[in-house]
N, CA, C and O atoms as CSV, one atom per row, in Angstrom:
chain,resi,resn,atom,element,x,y,z
A,1,MET,N,N,-20.663,6.720,-93.383
A,1,MET,CA,C,-22.051,6.334,-93.322
A,1,MET,C,C,-22.271,5.229,-92.285
A,1,MET,O,O,-23.255,5.242,-91.546
A,2,LYS,N,N,-21.326,4.260,-92.244
A,2,LYS,CA,C,-21.467,3.166,-91.292
A,2,LYS,C,C,-21.411,3.679,-89.855
A,2,LYS,O,O,-22.167,3.211,-89.004
A,3,ASN,N,N,-20.516,4.644,-89.573
A,3,ASN,CA,C,-20.430,5.219,-88.235
A,3,ASN,C,C,-21.723,5.924,-87.860
A,3,ASN,O,O,-22.133,5.916,-86.700
A,4,MET,N,N,-22.366,6.541,-88.862
A,4,MET,CA,C,-23.640,7.211,-88.614
A,4,MET,C,C,-24.715,6.186,-88.255
A,4,MET,O,O,-25.517,6.420,-87.351
A,5,ASN,N,N,-24.736,5.049,-88.959
A,5,ASN,CA,C,-25.705,3.995,-88.665
A,5,ASN,C,C,-25.471,3.393,-87.285
A,5,ASN,O,O,-26.420,3.099,-86.559
A,6,VAL,N,N,-24.207,3.211,-86.929
A,6,VAL,CA,C,-23.883,2.667,-85.614
A,6,VAL,C,C,-24.325,3.651,-84.532
A,6,VAL,O,O,-24.900,3.243,-83.522
A,7,ALA,N,N,-24.064,4.929,-84.732
A,7,ALA,CA,C,-24.471,5.937,-83.754
A,7,ALA,C,C,-25.992,5.978,-83.624
A,7,ALA,O,O,-26.514,6.086,-82.515
A,8,LEU,N,N,-26.699,5.894,-84.737
A,8,LEU,CA,C,-28.160,5.895,-84.701
A,8,LEU,C,C,-28.680,4.653,-83.990
A,8,LEU,O,O,-29.611,4.737,-83.190
A,9,ALA,N,N,-28.085,3.508,-84.278
A,9,ALA,CA,C,-28.497,2.257,-83.622
A,9,ALA,C,C,-28.280,2.351,-82.118
A,9,ALA,O,O,-29.126,1.918,-81.335
A,10,ARG,N,N,-27.160,2.912,-81.723
A,10,ARG,CA,C,-26.883,3.060,-80.285
A,10,ARG,C,C,-27.868,4.015,-79.635
A,10,ARG,O,O,-28.327,3.767,-78.520
A,11,LEU,N,N,-28.196,5.095,-80.312
A,11,LEU,CA,C,-29.176,6.035,-79.784
A,11,LEU,C,C,-30.538,5.361,-79.631
A,11,LEU,O,O,-31.185,5.501,-78.593
A,12,LEU,N,N,-30.973,4.638,-80.646
A,12,LEU,CA,C,-32.263,3.952,-80.583
A,12,LEU,C,C,-32.266,2.881,-79.497
A,12,LEU,O,O,-33.277,2.690,-78.820
A,13,HIS,N,N,-31.149,2.183,-79.323
A,13,HIS,CA,C,-31.045,1.197,-78.255
A,13,HIS,C,C,-31.201,1.877,-76.893
A,13,HIS,O,O,-31.881,1.365,-76.003
A,14,GLY,N,N,-30.578,3.005,-76.752
A,14,GLY,CA,C,-30.694,3.751,-75.499
A,14,GLY,C,C,-32.121,4.184,-75.229
A,14,GLY,O,O,-32.584,4.124,-74.090
A,15,VAL,N,N,-32.824,4.619,-76.266
A,15,VAL,CA,C,-34.226,5.034,-76.118
A,15,VAL,C,C,-35.088,3.850,-75.681
A,15,VAL,O,O,-35.932,3.987,-74.796
A,16,VAL,N,N,-34.873,2.687,-76.302
A,16,VAL,CA,C,-35.631,1.487,-75.930
A,16,VAL,C,C,-35.338,1.107,-74.480
A,16,VAL,O,O,-36.253,0.790,-73.721
A,17,ALA,N,N,-34.072,1.138,-74.102
A,17,ALA,CA,C,-33.700,0.794,-72.732
A,17,ALA,C,C,-34.315,1.768,-71.735
A,17,ALA,O,O,-34.799,1.353,-70.682
A,18,LEU,N,N,-34.301,3.053,-72.055
A,18,LEU,CA,C,-34.888,4.058,-71.174
A,18,LEU,C,C,-36.398,3.874,-71.057
A,18,LEU,O,O,-36.954,4.000,-69.966
A,19,ALA,N,N,-37.065,3.578,-72.167
A,19,ALA,CA,C,-38.514,3.354,-72.136
A,19,ALA,C,C,-38.848,2.135,-71.281
A,19,ALA,O,O,-39.781,2.180,-70.480
A,20,ALA,N,N,-38.102,1.059,-71.443
A,20,ALA,CA,C,-38.350,-0.151,-70.644
A,20,ALA,C,C,-38.102,0.119,-69.162
A,20,ALA,O,O,-38.890,-0.292,-68.311
A,21,LEU,N,N,-37.022,0.800,-68.862
A,21,LEU,CA,C,-36.710,1.115,-67.478
A,21,LEU,C,C,-37.779,2.015,-66.869
A,21,LEU,O,O,-38.154,1.831,-65.711
A,22,SER,N,N,-38.268,2.977,-67.628
A,22,SER,CA,C,-39.335,3.852,-67.142
A,22,SER,C,C,-40.600,3.061,-66.862
A,22,SER,O,O,-41.242,3.260,-65.831
A,23,GLY,N,N,-40.962,2.166,-67.772
A,23,GLY,CA,C,-42.158,1.348,-67.577
A,23,GLY,C,C,-42.050,0.473,-66.343
A,23,GLY,O,O,-43.014,0.327,-65.592
A,24,ILE,N,N,-40.881,-0.106,-66.132
A,24,ILE,CA,C,-40.673,-0.946,-64.959
A,24,ILE,C,C,-40.760,-0.104,-63.691
A,24,ILE,O,O,-41.352,-0.528,-62.698
A,25,GLY,N,N,-40.173,1.083,-63.726
A,25,GLY,CA,C,-40.247,1.984,-62.572
A,25,GLY,C,C,-41.673,2.378,-62.244
A,25,GLY,O,O,-42.065,2.397,-61.077
A,26,LEU,N,N,-42.453,2.695,-63.272
A,26,LEU,CA,C,-43.854,3.052,-63.045
A,26,LEU,C,C,-44.645,1.878,-62.479
A,26,LEU,O,O,-45.456,2.053,-61.570
A,27,GLU,N,N,-44.410,0.693,-63.012
A,27,GLU,CA,C,-45.105,-0.492,-62.505
A,27,GLU,C,C,-44.718,-0.789,-61.061
A,27,GLU,O,O,-45.569,-1.146,-60.246
A,28,LEU,N,N,-43.448,-0.643,-60.750
A,28,LEU,CA,C,-43.002,-0.878,-59.384
A,28,LEU,C,C,-43.635,0.129,-58.430
A,28,LEU,O,O,-44.084,-0.243,-57.346
A,29,ALA,N,N,-43.673,1.400,-58.824
A,29,ALA,CA,C,-44.307,2.423,-57.989
A,29,ALA,C,C,-45.793,2.129,-57.799
A,29,ALA,O,O,-46.326,2.283,-56.700
A,30,ALA,N,N,-46.459,1.705,-58.875
A,30,ALA,CA,C,-47.888,1.374,-58.767
A,30,ALA,C,C,-48.096,0.163,-57.868
A,30,ALA,O,O,-49.065,0.117,-57.110
A,31,ALA,N,N,-47.202,-0.815,-57.943
A,31,ALA,CA,C,-47.327,-2.009,-57.103
A,31,ALA,C,C,-47.138,-1.664,-55.631
A,31,ALA,O,O,-47.805,-2.227,-54.763
A,32,ILE,N,N,-46.232,-0.740,-55.358
A,32,ILE,CA,C,-45.965,-0.367,-53.970
A,32,ILE,C,C,-47.105,0.476,-53.403
A,32,ILE,O,O,-47.521,0.268,-52.264
A,33,THR,N,N,-47.608,1.417,-54.184
A,33,THR,CA,C,-48.611,2.355,-53.667
A,33,THR,C,C,-50.048,1.962,-53.963
A,33,THR,O,O,-50.964,2.432,-53.288
A,34,GLY,N,N,-50.266,1.104,-54.964
A,34,GLY,CA,C,-51.631,0.842,-55.406
A,34,GLY,C,C,-52.237,-0.462,-54.958
A,34,GLY,O,O,-53.356,-0.776,-55.363
A,35,GLY,N,N,-51.558,-1.232,-54.145
A,35,GLY,CA,C,-52.124,-2.501,-53.703
A,35,GLY,C,C,-51.995,-3.575,-54.766
A,35,GLY,O,O,-51.122,-3.516,-55.631
A,36,ALA,N,N,-52.871,-4.546,-54.685
A,36,ALA,CA,C,-52.763,-5.722,-55.543
A,36,ALA,C,C,-53.158,-5.457,-56.992
A,36,ALA,O,O,-52.698,-6.165,-57.887
A,37,GLY,N,N,-53.989,-4.467,-57.241
A,37,GLY,CA,C,-54.431,-4.190,-58.609
A,37,GLY,C,C,-55.228,-5.356,-59.154
A,37,GLY,O,O,-56.129,-5.854,-58.479
A,38,ALA,N,N,-54.914,-5.806,-60.372
A,38,ALA,CA,C,-55.648,-6.906,-61.001
A,38,ALA,C,C,-55.211,-8.267,-60.465
A,38,ALA,O,O,-55.909,-9.260,-60.672
A,39,ALA,N,N,-54.078,-8.332,-59.785
A,39,ALA,CA,C,-53.602,-9.599,-59.220
A,39,ALA,C,C,-54.424,-9.955,-57.981
A,39,ALA,O,O,-54.956,-9.068,-57.314
A,40,PRO,N,N,-54.526,-11.241,-57.675
A,40,PRO,CA,C,-55.320,-11.633,-56.511
A,40,PRO,C,C,-54.739,-11.158,-55.177
A,40,PRO,O,O,-55.487,-10.895,-54.236
A,41,THR,N,N,-53.414,-11.046,-55.090
A,41,THR,CA,C,-52.782,-10.581,-53.850
A,41,THR,C,C,-51.668,-9.599,-54.180
A,41,THR,O,O,-51.215,-9.490,-55.319
A,42,HIS,N,N,-51.246,-8.892,-53.145
A,42,HIS,CA,C,-50.140,-7.946,-53.315
A,42,HIS,C,C,-48.861,-8.698,-53.701
A,42,HIS,O,O,-48.112,-8.235,-54.562
A,43,LEU,N,N,-48.607,-9.834,-53.081
A,43,LEU,CA,C,-47.428,-10.634,-53.398
A,43,LEU,C,C,-47.452,-11.101,-54.849
A,43,LEU,O,O,-46.428,-11.077,-55.531
A,44,GLU,N,N,-48.624,-11.527,-55.317
A,44,GLU,CA,C,-48.748,-11.973,-56.705
A,44,GLU,C,C,-48.435,-10.833,-57.676
A,44,GLU,O,O,-47.848,-11.063,-58.734
A,45,ARG,N,N,-48.818,-9.620,-57.324
A,45,ARG,CA,C,-48.508,-8.475,-58.191
A,45,ARG,C,C,-47.005,-8.290,-58.319
A,45,ARG,O,O,-46.504,-8.024,-59.412
A,46,PHE,N,N,-46.271,-8.430,-57.202
A,46,PHE,CA,C,-44.823,-8.309,-57.260
A,46,PHE,C,C,-44.198,-9.451,-58.059
A,46,PHE,O,O,-43.249,-9.236,-58.813
A,47,VAL,N,N,-44.727,-10.664,-57.895
A,47,VAL,CA,C,-44.211,-11.804,-58.656
A,47,VAL,C,C,-44.407,-11.555,-60.143
A,47,VAL,O,O,-43.490,-11.780,-60.933
A,48,ARG,N,N,-45.586,-11.094,-60.534
A,48,ARG,CA,C,-45.847,-10.797,-61.948
A,48,ARG,C,C,-44.944,-9.689,-62.453
A,48,ARG,O,O,-44.426,-9.760,-63.567
A,49,LEU,N,N,-44.757,-8.666,-61.634
A,49,LEU,CA,C,-43.908,-7.546,-62.029
A,49,LEU,C,C,-42.486,-8.007,-62.283
A,49,LEU,O,O,-41.896,-7.644,-63.301
A,50,PHE,N,N,-41.923,-8.800,-61.382
A,50,PHE,CA,C,-40.540,-9.216,-61.553
A,50,PHE,C,C,-40.396,-10.292,-62.620
A,50,PHE,O,O,-39.321,-10.432,-63.202
A,51,SER,N,N,-41.437,-11.044,-62.886
A,51,SER,CA,C,-41.407,-11.968,-64.020
A,51,SER,C,C,-41.314,-11.164,-65.309
A,51,SER,O,O,-40.522,-11.488,-66.195
A,52,TYR,N,N,-42.113,-10.128,-65.411
A,52,TYR,CA,C,-42.064,-9.238,-66.571
A,52,TYR,C,C,-40.696,-8.581,-66.662
A,52,TYR,O,O,-40.107,-8.486,-67.739
A,53,PHE,N,N,-40.200,-8.129,-65.515
A,53,PHE,CA,C,-38.927,-7.423,-65.482
A,53,PHE,C,C,-37.798,-8.288,-66.030
A,53,PHE,O,O,-36.968,-7.799,-66.797
A,54,THR,N,N,-37.753,-9.550,-65.655
A,54,THR,CA,C,-36.649,-10.384,-66.107
A,54,THR,C,C,-36.717,-10.631,-67.609
A,54,THR,O,O,-35.686,-10.629,-68.282
A,55,ILE,N,N,-37.916,-10.842,-68.141
A,55,ILE,CA,C,-38.053,-11.048,-69.586
A,55,ILE,C,C,-37.704,-9.764,-70.328
A,55,ILE,O,O,-36.905,-9.774,-71.264
A,56,ASP,N,N,-38.310,-8.663,-69.902
A,56,ASP,CA,C,-38.096,-7.379,-70.555
A,56,ASP,C,C,-36.632,-6.947,-70.429
A,56,ASP,O,O,-36.039,-6.465,-71.394
A,57,ALA,N,N,-36.066,-7.117,-69.260
A,57,ALA,CA,C,-34.687,-6.681,-69.040
A,57,ALA,C,C,-33.716,-7.477,-69.897
A,57,ALA,O,O,-32.738,-6.917,-70.393
A,58,ASN,N,N,-33.957,-8.758,-70.080
A,58,ASN,CA,C,-33.057,-9.553,-70.906
A,58,ASN,C,C,-33.052,-9.063,-72.347
A,58,ASN,O,O,-31.991,-8.982,-72.966
A,59,ILE,N,N,-34.209,-8.738,-72.885
A,59,ILE,CA,C,-34.288,-8.244,-74.267
A,59,ILE,C,C,-33.615,-6.882,-74.376
A,59,ILE,O,O,-32.802,-6.652,-75.272
A,60,VAL,N,N,-33.955,-5.985,-73.462
A,60,VAL,CA,C,-33.367,-4.636,-73.498
A,60,VAL,C,C,-31.859,-4.714,-73.285
A,60,VAL,O,O,-31.096,-4.037,-73.974
A,61,TYR,N,N,-31.431,-5.536,-72.337
A,61,TYR,CA,C,-29.996,-5.684,-72.076
A,61,TYR,C,C,-29.265,-6.214,-73.311
A,61,TYR,O,O,-28.186,-5.730,-73.652
A,62,ALA,N,N,-29.850,-7.198,-73.971
A,62,ALA,CA,C,-29.208,-7.771,-75.160
A,62,ALA,C,C,-29.048,-6.718,-76.251
A,62,ALA,O,O,-28.000,-6.644,-76.894
A,63,PHE,N,N,-30.083,-5.899,-76.463
A,63,PHE,CA,C,-29.983,-4.840,-77.476
A,63,PHE,C,C,-28.982,-3.767,-77.057
A,63,PHE,O,O,-28.167,-3.330,-77.869
A,64,ALA,N,N,-29.038,-3.345,-75.804
A,64,ALA,CA,C,-28.145,-2.279,-75.340
A,64,ALA,C,C,-26.685,-2.743,-75.361
A,64,ALA,O,O,-25.809,-2.013,-75.826
A,65,ARG,N,N,-26.427,-3.939,-74.865
A,65,ARG,CA,C,-25.060,-4.452,-74.860
A,65,ARG,C,C,-24.558,-4.664,-76.290
A,65,ARG,O,O,-23.408,-4.359,-76.604
A,66,GLY,N,N,-25.419,-5.183,-77.137
A,66,GLY,CA,C,-25.045,-5.410,-78.527
A,66,GLY,C,C,-24.645,-4.130,-79.241
A,66,GLY,O,O,-23.770,-4.140,-80.107
A,67,ALA,N,N,-25.293,-3.025,-78.872
A,67,ALA,CA,C,-24.953,-1.738,-79.491
A,67,ALA,C,C,-23.520,-1.325,-79.163
A,67,ALA,O,O,-22.875,-0.636,-79.954
A,68,PHE,N,N,-23.021,-1.743,-78.000
A,68,PHE,CA,C,-21.680,-1.344,-77.595
A,68,PHE,C,C,-20.602,-2.344,-77.989
A,68,PHE,O,O,-19.469,-1.952,-78.269
A,69,VAL,N,N,-20.939,-3.627,-78.014
A,69,VAL,CA,C,-19.919,-4.634,-78.309
A,69,VAL,C,C,-20.104,-5.268,-79.680
A,69,VAL,O,O,-19.300,-6.110,-80.081
A,70,SER,N,N,-21.143,-4.881,-80.402
A,70,SER,CA,C,-21.435,-5.390,-81.754
A,70,SER,C,C,-21.585,-6.911,-81.788
A,70,SER,O,O,-21.163,-7.557,-82.747
A,71,TRP,N,N,-22.179,-7.476,-80.753
A,71,TRP,CA,C,-22.470,-8.903,-80.697
A,71,TRP,C,C,-23.832,-9.088,-80.033
A,71,TRP,O,O,-24.125,-8.464,-79.013
A,72,TYR,N,N,-24.646,-9.936,-80.611
A,72,TYR,CA,C,-25.991,-10.201,-80.097
A,72,TYR,C,C,-26.122,-11.697,-79.833
A,72,TYR,O,O,-25.615,-12.503,-80.613
A,73,PRO,N,N,-26.798,-12.086,-78.742
A,73,PRO,CA,C,-26.843,-13.502,-78.372
A,73,PRO,C,C,-27.684,-14.375,-79.301
A,73,PRO,O,O,-27.530,-15.597,-79.304
A,74,TYR,N,N,-28.555,-13.776,-80.075
A,74,TYR,CA,C,-29.427,-14.535,-80.968
A,74,TYR,C,C,-29.363,-13.933,-82.370
A,74,TYR,O,O,-29.337,-12.710,-82.509
A,75,PRO,N,N,-29.338,-14.758,-83.399
A,75,PRO,CA,C,-29.257,-14.235,-84.763
A,75,PRO,C,C,-30.444,-13.344,-85.143
A,75,PRO,O,O,-30.282,-12.416,-85.936
A,76,PHE,N,N,-31.610,-13.606,-84.602
A,76,PHE,CA,C,-32.776,-12.786,-84.946
A,76,PHE,C,C,-32.707,-11.390,-84.341
A,76,PHE,O,O,-33.513,-10.528,-84.691
A,77,MET,N,N,-31.749,-11.150,-83.431
A,77,MET,CA,C,-31.587,-9.827,-82.806
A,77,MET,C,C,-30.377,-9.067,-83.356
A,77,MET,O,O,-30.103,-7.962,-82.886
A,78,ASP,N,N,-29.665,-9.594,-84.300
A,78,ASP,CA,C,-28.414,-9.001,-84.773
A,78,ASP,C,C,-28.677,-7.722,-85.567
A,78,ASP,O,O,-28.953,-7.763,-86.766
A,79,VAL,N,N,-28.586,-6.593,-84.879
A,79,VAL,CA,C,-28.866,-5.291,-85.503
A,79,VAL,C,C,-27.866,-4.998,-86.615
A,79,VAL,O,O,-28.230,-4.405,-87.631
A,80,GLY,N,N,-26.636,-5.398,-86.441
A,80,GLY,CA,C,-25.616,-5.154,-87.468
A,80,GLY,C,C,-25.959,-5.828,-88.787
A,80,GLY,O,O,-25.732,-5.258,-89.854
A,81,ALA,N,N,-26.500,-7.027,-88.723
A,81,ALA,CA,C,-26.818,-7.780,-89.940
A,81,ALA,C,C,-28.216,-7.473,-90.468
A,81,ALA,O,O,-28.438,-7.481,-91.679
A,82,LEU,N,N,-29.160,-7.203,-89.564
A,82,LEU,CA,C,-30.563,-7.061,-89.967
A,82,LEU,C,C,-31.082,-5.637,-89.974
A,82,LEU,O,O,-32.053,-5.343,-90.671
A,83,GLY,N,N,-30.466,-4.754,-89.223
A,83,GLY,CA,C,-31.007,-3.418,-89.027
A,83,GLY,C,C,-31.866,-3.398,-87.770
A,83,GLY,O,O,-32.403,-4.425,-87.356
A,84,PHE,N,N,-31.990,-2.230,-87.172
A,84,PHE,CA,C,-32.689,-2.101,-85.893
A,84,PHE,C,C,-34.163,-2.487,-86.004
A,84,PHE,O,O,-34.668,-3.254,-85.185
A,85,GLY,N,N,-34.841,-1.965,-86.998
A,85,GLY,CA,C,-36.276,-2.242,-87.156
A,85,GLY,C,C,-36.567,-3.716,-87.319
A,85,GLY,O,O,-37.483,-4.241,-86.686
A,86,ARG,N,N,-35.809,-4.387,-88.152
A,86,ARG,CA,C,-36.033,-5.815,-88.389
A,86,ARG,C,C,-35.710,-6.634,-87.136
A,86,ARG,O,O,-36.408,-7.601,-86.829
A,87,ALA,N,N,-34.649,-6.248,-86.412
A,87,ALA,CA,C,-34.277,-6.973,-85.197
A,87,ALA,C,C,-35.364,-6.830,-84.125
A,87,ALA,O,O,-35.685,-7.796,-83.434
A,88,VAL,N,N,-35.925,-5.635,-83.990
A,88,VAL,CA,C,-37.014,-5.432,-83.027
A,88,VAL,C,C,-38.247,-6.222,-83.457
A,88,VAL,O,O,-38.891,-6.872,-82.633
A,89,LEU,N,N,-38.575,-6.166,-84.742
A,89,LEU,CA,C,-39.726,-6.929,-85.247
A,89,LEU,C,C,-39.525,-8.424,-84.989
A,89,LEU,O,O,-40.455,-9.102,-84.551
A,90,ASN,N,N,-38.340,-8.938,-85.251
A,90,ASN,CA,C,-38.056,-10.347,-84.984
A,90,ASN,C,C,-38.238,-10.676,-83.507
A,90,ASN,O,O,-38.786,-11.724,-83.167
A,91,SER,N,N,-37.780,-9.786,-82.630
A,91,SER,CA,C,-37.924,-10.011,-81.188
A,91,SER,C,C,-39.392,-10.025,-80.782
A,91,SER,O,O,-39.800,-10.826,-79.941
A,92,VAL,N,N,-40.180,-9.144,-81.376
A,92,VAL,CA,C,-41.619,-9.116,-81.089
A,92,VAL,C,C,-42.273,-10.411,-81.561
A,92,VAL,O,O,-43.109,-10.975,-80.856
A,93,VAL,N,N,-41.901,-10.880,-82.735
A,93,VAL,CA,C,-42.462,-12.134,-83.260
A,93,VAL,C,C,-42.122,-13.300,-82.330
A,93,VAL,O,O,-42.986,-14.128,-82.041
A,94,VAL,N,N,-40.882,-13.373,-81.864
A,94,VAL,CA,C,-40.491,-14.437,-80.940
A,94,VAL,C,C,-41.295,-14.328,-79.645
A,94,VAL,O,O,-41.753,-15.341,-79.116
A,95,ALA,N,N,-41.469,-13.117,-79.134
A,95,ALA,CA,C,-42.253,-12.928,-77.914
A,95,ALA,C,C,-43.702,-13.365,-78.118
A,95,ALA,O,O,-44.284,-14.007,-77.244
A,96,VAL,N,N,-44.282,-13.026,-79.252
A,96,VAL,CA,C,-45.663,-13.423,-79.540
A,96,VAL,C,C,-45.774,-14.942,-79.641
A,96,VAL,O,O,-46.743,-15.526,-79.156
A,97,ILE,N,N,-44.803,-15.576,-80.258
A,97,ILE,CA,C,-44.814,-17.047,-80.348
A,97,ILE,C,C,-44.812,-17.659,-78.942
A,97,ILE,O,O,-45.563,-18.595,-78.671
A,98,PHE,N,N,-43.975,-17.133,-78.058
A,98,PHE,CA,C,-43.941,-17.654,-76.694
A,98,PHE,C,C,-45.264,-17.386,-75.967
A,98,PHE,O,O,-45.731,-18.239,-75.212
A,99,LEU,N,N,-45.865,-16.230,-76.182
A,99,LEU,CA,C,-47.158,-15.940,-75.553
A,99,LEU,C,C,-48.238,-16.885,-76.057
A,99,LEU,O,O,-49.049,-17.375,-75.271
A,100,VAL,N,N,-48.256,-17.143,-77.350
A,100,VAL,CA,C,-49.233,-18.082,-77.914
A,100,VAL,C,C,-49.027,-19.472,-77.309
A,100,VAL,O,O,-49.991,-20.150,-76.955
A,101,MET,N,N,-47.780,-19.886,-77.193
A,101,MET,CA,C,-47.515,-21.191,-76.571
A,101,MET,C,C,-47.972,-21.208,-75.114
A,101,MET,O,O,-48.537,-22.203,-74.659
A,102,ALA,N,N,-47.739,-20.133,-74.383
A,102,ALA,CA,C,-48.159,-20.074,-72.977
A,102,ALA,C,C,-49.675,-20.138,-72.862
A,102,ALA,O,O,-50.200,-20.864,-72.019
A,103,PHE,N,N,-50.388,-19.382,-73.706
A,103,PHE,CA,C,-51.856,-19.430,-73.674
A,103,PHE,C,C,-52.364,-20.804,-74.093
A,103,PHE,O,O,-53.354,-21.289,-73.546
A,104,GLY,N,N,-51.701,-21.434,-75.053
A,104,GLY,CA,C,-52.076,-22.781,-75.471
A,104,GLY,C,C,-51.921,-23.779,-74.336
A,104,GLY,O,O,-52.786,-24.630,-74.129
A,105,LEU,N,N,-50.828,-23.675,-73.604
A,105,LEU,CA,C,-50.622,-24.560,-72.463
A,105,LEU,C,C,-51.653,-24.289,-71.372
A,105,LEU,O,O,-52.114,-25.210,-70.699
A,106,ARG,N,N,-52.007,-23.030,-71.206
A,106,ARG,CA,C,-53.037,-22.676,-70.211
A,106,ARG,C,C,-54.379,-23.298,-70.593
A,106,ARG,O,O,-55.084,-23.826,-69.733
A,107,LEU,N,N,-54.736,-23.240,-71.876
A,107,LEU,CA,C,-55.975,-23.865,-72.338
A,107,LEU,C,C,-55.917,-25.379,-72.170
A,107,LEU,O,O,-56.903,-25.996,-71.765
A,108,LEU,N,N,-54.782,-25.976,-72.474
A,108,LEU,CA,C,-54.608,-27.412,-72.305
A,108,LEU,C,C,-54.753,-27.797,-70.839
A,108,LEU,O,O,-55.358,-28.819,-70.515
A,109,GLU,N,N,-54.198,-26.977,-69.958
A,109,GLU,CA,C,-54.292,-27.239,-68.526
A,109,GLU,C,C,-55.751,-27.268,-68.065
A,109,GLU,O,O,-56.121,-28.080,-67.217
A,110,LYS,N,N,-56.568,-26.391,-68.619
A,110,LYS,CA,C,-57.986,-26.346,-68.254
A,110,LYS,C,C,-58.731,-27.579,-68.749
A,110,LYS,O,O,-59.732,-27.981,-68.156
A,111,GLN,N,N,-58.248,-28.180,-69.834
A,111,GLN,CA,C,-58.903,-29.356,-70.398
A,111,GLN,C,C,-58.528,-30.644,-69.667
A,111,GLN,O,O,-59.287,-31.613,-69.687
A,112,LEU,N,N,-57.378,-30.657,-69.031
A,112,LEU,CA,C,-56.924,-31.856,-68.340
A,112,LEU,C,C,-57.676,-32.030,-67.021
A,112,LEU,O,O,-58.082,-31.043,-66.408
A,113,PRO,N,N,-57.863,-33.260,-66.585
A,113,PRO,CA,C,-58.544,-33.477,-65.296
A,113,PRO,C,C,-57.673,-32.970,-64.151
A,113,PRO,O,O,-56.447,-32.937,-64.256
A,114,SER,N,N,-58.311,-32.583,-63.077
A,114,SER,CA,C,-57.570,-32.101,-61.894
A,114,SER,C,C,-56.777,-33.219,-61.277
A,114,SER,O,O,-57.164,-34.385,-61.351
A,115,ALA,N,N,-55.680,-32.869,-60.675
A,115,ALA,CA,C,-54.863,-33.862,-59.978
A,115,ALA,C,C,-55.583,-34.291,-58.706
A,115,ALA,O,O,-56.247,-33.469,-58.074
A,116,PRO,N,N,-55.469,-35.534,-58.324
A,116,PRO,CA,C,-56.123,-35.979,-57.090
A,116,PRO,C,C,-55.475,-35.303,-55.883
A,116,PRO,O,O,-54.278,-35.013,-55.884
A,117,ALA,N,N,-56.280,-35.060,-54.863
A,117,ALA,CA,C,-55.775,-34.443,-53.646
A,117,ALA,C,C,-54.826,-35.395,-52.940
A,117,ALA,O,O,-55.048,-36.605,-52.904
A,118,ALA,N,N,-53.772,-34.834,-52.383
A,118,ALA,CA,C,-52.777,-35.683,-51.712
A,118,ALA,C,C,-53.209,-36.059,-50.314
A,118,ALA,O,O,-52.487,-36.768,-49.614
């Protein structure tokens, strides 16, 4: 039964990695062929894309590598101890917490006075 769970976890990890890679590929193709899109400049679109890529790739890489070596860098991602669904949910919660903090800092930045011109 344990081997079956490990095989299922590895399969699901592969599906997540493939979905993330596909999304990144589609975004990269859109950035190359579609211009700036919602970003103010074409360069800004690439910066946003690769910022997303590094965050997304780290999560996907951690899950994919963990499926093969049975070790995860963070306790909230430990599929062996928590199960795949709970580990993904924990990762989503951590991501949402970071997004809330980023939006909070953005709001705080708008409230602060502008820096004097140099």
